[in-house]
Structure formats: C-alpha cells, structure tokens
C-alpha positions in Angstrom: -53.7 -38.2 -16.1 -50.3 -39.7 -15.2 -48.7 -40.0 -11.5 -45.2 -38.5 -11.0 -43.6 -40.9 -8.7 -41.6 -39.5 -5.7 -38.3 -40.8 -7.4 -39.1 -39.1 -10.5 -39.2 -35.9 -8.6 -35.8 -36.8 -6.8 -33.9 -37.6 -10.0 -35.2 -34.3 -12.1 -34.0 -32.6 -8.7 -30.8 -34.2 -8.9 -30.5 -33.7 -12.4 -31.2 -30.4 -12.7 -28.6 -29.6 -10.0 -26.0 -31.6 -11.6 -26.5 -29.8 -14.8 -26.4 -26.4 -12.9 -23.0 -27.7 -10.9 -21.6 -28.8 -14.5 -22.5 -25.5 -16.1 -21.2 -23.2 -13.3 -18.2 -25.3 -13.7 -17.7 -24.5 -17.6 -18.5 -21.2 -17.1 -16.0 -20.6 -14.5 -13.3 -22.5 -16.3 -13.8 -20.2 -19.5 -14.8 -17.1 -17.4 -18.1 -16.5 -19.2 -20.2 -13.8 -18.1 -22.6 -15.7 -15.7 -19.7 -16.4 -14.0 -18.5 -12.7 -14.0 -21.9 -11.6 -12.3 -21.6 -14.0 -9.7 -18.3 -12.8 -9.0 -19.1 -9.3 -9.1 -21.9 -9.6 -6.8 -19.7 -11.8 -4.6 -17.4 -9.2 -4.5 -20.1 -6.3 -3.6 -21.9 -8.8 -1.2 -18.2 -9.0 0.7 -17.5 -5.1 0.6 -20.8 -4.5 2.0 -20.6 -6.8 4.9 -17.0 -5.4 5.9 -18.1 -1.9 5.2 -21.7 -1.3 5.8 -21.8 1.4 8.9 -19.3 3.3 6.2 -21.9 3.3 3.7 -24.7 4.4 6.0 -22.2 7.3 7.7 -22.2 5.4 10.8 -18.3 4.8 11.4 -15.3 6.0 9.4 -14.1 3.0 7.2 -11.0 3.0 8.9 -11.8 2.5 12.5 -12.3 -0.7 13.1 -12.8 -2.9 16.6 -10.8 -3.4 18.6 -9.8 -7.3 19.7 -10.6 -8.3 23.1 -6.9 -7.9 24.4 -5.9 -4.9 22.3 -3.3 -2.6 23.4 -3.8 1.5 23.5 -1.5 3.8 23.0 2.4 3.5 24.2 2.8 0.4 25.9 6.7 -0.1 25.3 9.1 2.5 25.7 12.2 1.0 26.2 15.7 3.1 26.6 17.0 1.4 23.3 14.6 2.8 21.0 15.8 5.9 18.7 14.5 9.2 20.2 12.8 11.3 18.6 9.0 12.3 16.9 7.3 9.9 15.3 5.6 11.1 12.0 2.3 9.0 11.6 -0.5 9.0 9.1 -3.3 7.3 10.4 -7.2 7.3 11.2 -8.1 10.0 14.2 -11.4 10.2 15.8 -11.8 13.5 13.5 -10.5 12.5 10.7 -7.5 10.7 8.7 -4.2 13.1 8.5 -0.6 13.2 9.5 0.9 13.9 12.8 4.0 14.4 15.1 4.2 12.3 18.3 6.9 12.1 21.3 8.1 9.0 22.9 5.1 8.9 25.4 2.7 8.7 22.1 1.4 12.7 22.8 0.5 14.3 19.3 2.7 17.6 19.4 2.1 18.4 16.1 -0.9 17.7 13.4 -1.8 18.6 9.7 -5.3 18.7 10.2 -7.2 18.7 6.9 -9.8 16.8 4.8 -9.6 15.6 1.3 -12.1 17.6 0.5 -10.2 20.9 2.0 -7.7 20.2 -1.0 -9.7 19.2 -3.5 -13.1 20.8 -3.1 -14.4 19.7 -6.6 -11.9 17.1 -8.3 -11.8 16.8 -11.7 -9.8 13.5 -11.7 -12.8 11.6 -10.0 -16.1 10.7 -11.6 -18.0 10.1 -8.0 -18.3 11.7 -4.8 -16.0 10.4 -2.3 -16.6 11.0 1.7 -14.0 13.0 3.7 -14.1 10.4 6.4 -13.6 7.3 4.1 -10.1 8.7 2.3 -6.7 7.3 3.2 -3.3 9.1 3.1 -1.0 6.6 1.9 2.6 8.1 0.8 3.7 10.9 2.8 6.7 13.3 3.0 7.9 15.6 6.1 10.0 18.4 5.3 12.5 19.9 8.0 10.2 23.0 7.6 6.9 21.5 8.6 5.6 21.3 5.4 4.5 18.1 4.0 3.3 16.1 0.8 0.4 13.7 1.3 -1.2 11.4 -0.8 -4.6 10.6 -1.0 -4.6 7.0 -2.4 -6.3 7.2 -5.6 -7.5 10.4 -5.3 -4.4 13.3 -5.6 -1.4 14.4 -4.5 -1.1 18.1 -2.4 2.0 19.8 -0.7 1.0 21.7 2.7 3.0 24.3 4.5 3.1 23.3 8.2 -0.1 24.6 9.0 -1.6 22.6 6.9 -2.7 25.5 4.4 -2.4 23.4 1.0 0.7 25.1 -1.2 -0.1 22.9 -4.4 -2.2 20.0 -5.7 -2.3 17.6 -8.7 -5.6 15.9 -9.0 -4.7 13.2 -10.5 -5.4 9.4 -9.2 -1.7 9.1 -7.4 -1.5 6.2 -4.8 0.9 4.9 -2.5 4.3 6.1 -2.5 6.1 9.6 -2.4 9.8 10.1 -3.1 11.9 13.5 -2.8 14.9 13.7 -4.9 18.2 15.5 -4.1 17.2 18.4 -6.6 13.6 18.6 -4.9 12.0 17.1 -7.8 9.3 13.8 -6.6 8.4 11.0 -7.9 5.3 9.4 -7.1 3.3 6.9 -9.0 -0.1 7.4 -10.6 -3.0 5.8 -12.4 -5.1 5.9 -15.4 -8.0 3.9 -16.9 -6.5 2.2 -20.4 -8.3 2.1 -23.2 -7.7 -1.1 -26.1 -6.0 1.1 -28.1 -3.1 1.5 -25.5 -2.8 -2.2 -25.0 0.5 -4.0 -25.5 0.5 -7.5 -27.3 -0.6 -10.0 -25.6 -3.2 -8.0 -23.6 -7.0 -8.5 -23.7 -9.7 -6.2 -22.2 -11.2 -7.6 -19.2 -15.2 -8.2 -18.9 -15.1 -5.0 -17.1 -13.9 -2.7 -19.9 -11.0 -1.2 -18.4 -7.4 -1.9 -16.8 -5.7 0.1 -14.7 -2.0 1.5 -15.9 0.1 2.1 -13.4 2.4 5.2 -14.3 5.5 6.9 -12.5 4.9 10.8 -12.4 8.2 13.0 -12.0 6.7 16.5 -10.3 8.6 19.5 -9.8 9.1 21.0 -6.6 6.4 23.5 -7.4 3.9 21.0 -8.4 4.3 20.9 -11.9 4.4 17.6 -13.6 7.4 16.9 -15.8 6.9 13.5 -16.8 5.1 10.4 -17.1 5.9 6.8 -17.9 3.9 3.6 -18.1 5.3 1.2 -15.7 4.5 -1.7 -18.3 6.6 -0.3 -20.9 9.6 -1.2 -18.5 8.5 -4.6 -19.4 7.9 -4.4 -23.1 10.8 -2.5 -24.0 13.5 -4.5 -21.7 12.5 -8.1 -23.3 10.4 -8.4 -19.9 7.1 -9.3 -21.3 6.9 -12.8 -20.5 6.5 -11.8 -16.6 3.2 -10.2 -17.7 1.5 -12.3 -19.9 0.0 -14.9 -17.4 -1.7 -12.3 -15.5 -2.1 -10.4 -18.3 -4.9 -13.2 -19.8 -5.1 -16.0 -17.7 -5.9 -14.5 -14.2 -9.6 -14.9 -13.1 -9.3 -13.1 -10.1 -11.1 -9.6 -10.1 -8.5 -7.3 -8.7 -5.7 -9.3 -10.8 -7.7 -8.1 -13.9 -7.8 -4.9 -13.7 -5.0 -4.2 -11.8 -2.4 -6.5 -12.5 1.0 -5.1 -11.5 -0.6 -3.1 -8.6 3.1 -0.9 -8.2 3.2 -0.3 -4.2 6.2 1.8 -4.2 8.9 3.5 -5.6 12.2 5.5 -4.1 15.7 6.5 -5.4 18.9 5.1 -4.6 20.8 8.6 -3.2 24.4 9.0 -3.6 25.4 8.7 0.3 24.1 5.0 -0.1 25.2 4.3 -3.8 28.9 3.2 -3.4 27.0 0.1 -0.9 25.7 -1.3 -4.5 28.0 -2.0 -6.8 25.4 -3.4 -9.2 23.6 -0.2 -9.5 24.2 4.1 -9.8 23.4 7.0 -7.5 19.7 8.0 -9.3 18.8 4.2 -9.6 15.3 3.5 -8.6 13.3 0.6 -7.3 10.2 -0.3 -7.6 7.4 -2.9 -5.6 4.8 -4.8 -8.0 2.9 -6.5 -5.7 0.6 -8.4 -7.8 4.2 -10.0 -9.3 5.6 -10.8 -5.9 8.5 -8.5 -7.4 10.9 -6.2 -7.1 13.0 -4.0 -9.8 15.4 -1.6 -10.2 15.4 0.7 -13.2 18.0 3.2 -13.9 17.3 7.0 -13.2 16.2 7.4 -16.9 13.2 5.0 -15.4 13.5 3.2 -18.9 15.9 0.7 -18.5 15.9 -2.5 -16.0 18.8 -3.6 -14.2 17.7 -5.7 -11.7 14.5 -7.6 -10.7 13.7 -10.2 -8.6 10.2 -12.1 -7.7 9.9 -13.9 -4.0 10.6 -14.8 -1.5 8.2 -11.8 -0.5 4.6 -12.5 -0.8 2.2 -8.9 -1.9 5.2 -6.8 -0.4 5.6 -3.3 0.1 7.6 -1.1 0.4 11.4 -2.0 -0.5 14.0 0.3 1.1 18.1 0.8 0.2 20.1 0.3 3.2 23.6 1.9 3.8 24.9 -1.9 3.9 24.1 -3.1 0.8 21.2 -4.4 1.3 17.1 -4.0 1.1 14.8 -3.9 3.8 11.3 -4.9 2.3 7.7 -5.4 4.3 6.4 -8.9 3.2 2.9 -8.7 3.8 2.4 -12.9 3.2 -0.8 -12.3 2.5 -2.5 -15.7 2.8 -5.9 -14.6 3.9 -7.6 -14.4 6.8 -6.1 -18.2 7.7 -2.6 -17.0 7.1 -1.7 -19.6 4.5 1.8 -18.2 4.4 2.2 -17.5 8.0 2.2 -14.3 9.8 3.7 -11.0 8.2 7.6 -10.4 8.5 10.1 -7.8 7.7 13.3 -9.1 5.9 16.6 -8.0 5.3 17.5 -9.1 1.9 21.2 -9.1 -0.2 20.0 -8.1 -3.9 23.2 -10.0 -4.9 22.2 -13.1 -3.8 18.8 -13.1 -3.0 19.5 -14.2 0.6 17.5 -13.3 3.7 20.2 -12.3 6.2 17.9 -10.9 8.7 13.8 -10.7 9.5 11.4 -10.2 12.3 8.4 -12.4 11.7 5.1 -12.7 13.6 4.0 -15.5 15.8 1.1 -16.6 18.1 2.7 -15.3 21.3 4.1 -12.4 19.4 1.1 -11.4 16.6 2.2 -9.1 13.4 -0.1 -9.8 10.5 -1.3 -7.1 8.2 -2.7 -8.1 4.4 -2.4 -5.0 3.2 -0.3 -1.9 3.3 2.5 -1.9 5.8 5.6 -0.5 6.1 9.2 -0.4 8.0 12.2 2.1 8.2 15.5 1.9 9.2 16.4 4.0 11.9 20.1 5.4 12.5 20.4 3.3 15.5 19.8 0.3 13.5 16.2 -0.9 15.0 13.4 -1.0 12.5 9.9 0.8 13.0 7.3 -1.3 11.7 3.6 0.3 10.8 1.1 -2.9 10.6 -1.9 -1.5 9.2 -4.5 -4.1 10.1 -4.3 -3.4 13.9 -3.6 0.2 13.8 -0.2 -0.4 15.4 3.4 0.5 15.2 6.4 -0.7 16.9 10.2 -0.7 17.1 12.3 -3.8 16.5 16.0 -4.2 17.5 18.5 -6.2 14.8 19.4 -8.6 15.0 18.4 -9.8 18.2 14.7 -8.8 17.3 13.6 -7.3 21.1 10.5 -5.1 20.8 11.9 -1.9 22.0 9.0 0.6 21.4 4.9 0.0 20.4 2.0 2.2 19.8 -1.5 1.2 19.4 -4.2 3.7 17.6 -7.0 3.7 20.0 -8.6 6.9 19.0 -12.3 6.2 20.8 -12.9 3.0 23.4 -13.3 -0.5 21.7 -11.5 1.0 18.2 -8.4 1.1 16.4 -7.5 3.5 14.2 -5.4 2.0 10.7 -2.5 3.3 9.9 -0.7 3.8 6.7 2.8 4.8 7.6 5.4 5.8 10.4 8.6 7.5 10.6 11.1 8.5 13.2 12.3 12.1 13.2 15.2 13.4 15.2 14.3 16.0 17.6 17.0 18.1 15.9 15.3 18.0 12.7 11.4 19.1 13.7 12.3 22.7 14.9 8.7 23.7 13.6 7.0 21.8 16.8 5.7 24.4 18.9 5.6 27.3 16.9 2.1 28.8 16.4 0.0 28.9 13.5 -2.3 31.7 12.2 
C-alpha cells in the first residue's frame, strides 16, 4: 500500500483551495448561480445580524441602541430658530406614527395608528407584516389636521385629525407624497415587472423579477387617476443609455431588482415658477437614488426637461427653492466607513450645477445617515434636517451653518427612535391643536 507523504497532502489541499478560489472568481465575474446563492445567503445573514431582535419580537426594527454619548430630547433651542410646531414621523415606544411637538419637544398632537388599522387585510401583500416593523415614509399634514401617510412599500391612506381612516389605497406605495393646488396627489408606487413588460436592453435578474417604479396620480378623495412607469421617461426621451449599465451589468442585489430606486416627487408651484426660467409651473422633480440623478419632467409626466447626475451620492428629497435653486439631501452613502465623507445638505443652482451652500457633518459635529433623510427650507431661510439613522432632527442657519435647534428621539432609555421626516408648521397653521377627539 502506497504511503501518502505530508508534502503531497499539502499540495492537494493547496490545489483544491486554488481551484475553489479561481472557480469563485469566475463565478463572481460571470454572475453564475453559486455566486448568486452565496450573495443571497450573505445578505440574509447580514439582515439577521442587524434585525434579529425584531424577528424574535423583542424590539421594533426602528428602535436602535443609542451611542454612548447620544443626546436625548431638545438640546438646542436658540431664538434664531423658526418658531412653530414640528411635524415628525418617527418611532415611538408604542409604534411608528406621526406627531406634532412644540419647540421644547413636547408632543401636542399625535395620529396614533397601527398599519393594520388602515389595512387589516392588505391585498397588495403576499406576506404578513408586524405593525412595529412598518415605517411611515412620506407624509403630508393639512390645516384641518388631516394627514396623508405613506407606509413605505405597504400602502397610502388619509386620516382625519383623530387618526380615523378616510380612505386608503392598497398598493405598494413608497417614499413621498405631494399635494397639488387642485387637491390631487402625486406619489410613487411599485410593481413586480415581468419579462413581457421589459424594454430593449433589459434582462431578467436571477431573482425572477424587477421592481418597476411608477408615478401615481390620485384624486383628493383617494381614486387612482393615472399610473405611469418611470422607466418610460428614459426610453421615450432618448435617455435609455443611462439605464443600460445598471439594467444589464450590475451585480449588487438591490441594484438588480431596484435599479432606479425613485425616492422623491415634487411639483413646482405657481409661486416659485418665476424663479426657474427653464421650467414651468406644474413641472415635477424626481430623484433616482440608484443613478445619483435628479430629473425634471413636464406636467404631463412624459417629457424630460432637465437632468443631472451628481455631485450628490445616493441622494434624497430635492426641493425647489424660491430663489431658483434646488435643496438636496446628499446622503453620500459610503458604508460604515464613510468613504465619501459625512452626509450633507446642499443648495444647488440647476442652471450651472454649482453648489452655492452646504452643511456637512464633521468629526466634531457628526451628521451621517446612509439611508433616508430629508431637508426642508423654513420661511426664515433656515433648513430643518431629518437624520434618519441617528433619530435626530436639527435646524441649521444659512449661510453661517449654526445649529439653532436640535432634537433626538429617545423613547426609551438607551434607545433612539429613527426619524423619516420633519416639517416645521407655523403656529397659526395648526389651529386643530388642543381640539378633543371622540
């Protein structure tokens, strides 16, 4: 019987390892099945590590451990802050819902509602969801105290000031709502596209579907009036080259099934239109996180009038400004290591692409959120910023970048509640505060 020498064993192990390594490289570069399986397993493991407490029912997904020196409540309330109530959508100890609070951080009105109250048997979903793990992402408050709520990926509903559902739309709506002067509503929705719906140059991902973003126009009483696939804006305006690479070559899971990730929609008002000679009242601005791109289309939602990629990275919430500029929340998503630096809020001239003002986080004053995040221009020129991943809302002056109001949501000791949106409402515009509910 032949004796196997140690050196032969070592050579065999090294050879097998080398073959596995080379095979892995080939599989990864060609995006073959084993590599896809490994990616899926790694994604699932990462999701479990981050959210296992939620999956076991121990803690809501949108409650996170606070950092060692995290603030709690209102820590800055300078006279230079714009006075009023702050409308927030955030995670409280008993759920994720909108509320109105005063400048000291005291809640003066809340629309406490669980997702299952609005959608007790949601036909748009083929899986069960836990109320504590649904998130309001996109909301609008009206002078009478009624609100529009977009449960991200789960549906849109309108509530009265006492949180009673007036109407609901059981569709996969997400991110944003904007109310037009005639009372109609624009929002974003999503469907699972089939290969028959694809345009030239698209390929079916290994997962068997792709998310097709749509612009949805809704009547004031909750009727769907129009649905337009967002990718038609590219194919019908000679911009399909912008999609070709992410549609056919991307290997990252989210980019494959969600190549555009449309995350905002807003209409240019009659009041602001004179400041934008290149646009017209009724034009609509869209944000595509997957492309690092902003786009303005006409009021028919069919003709592209302007677009720009960067300098923002994985941005959110572009807003038209009265001075003819655009305010953008620039996440600069560079992972945990912040390879692109801290997040920033920037004011940009669409005519030149120049950044004319910005507020960016630093080591001394950290400000960074990889996902979500919003900014809102206030009547006094300050900017209200929602820092999602730290459960924080702050107000910063322009142009001298002074923090004049700062609030961190800490619903339980040692925990922060993540914040998706904040708006400052003038006191005279919230006369419903203090009125009783049945």
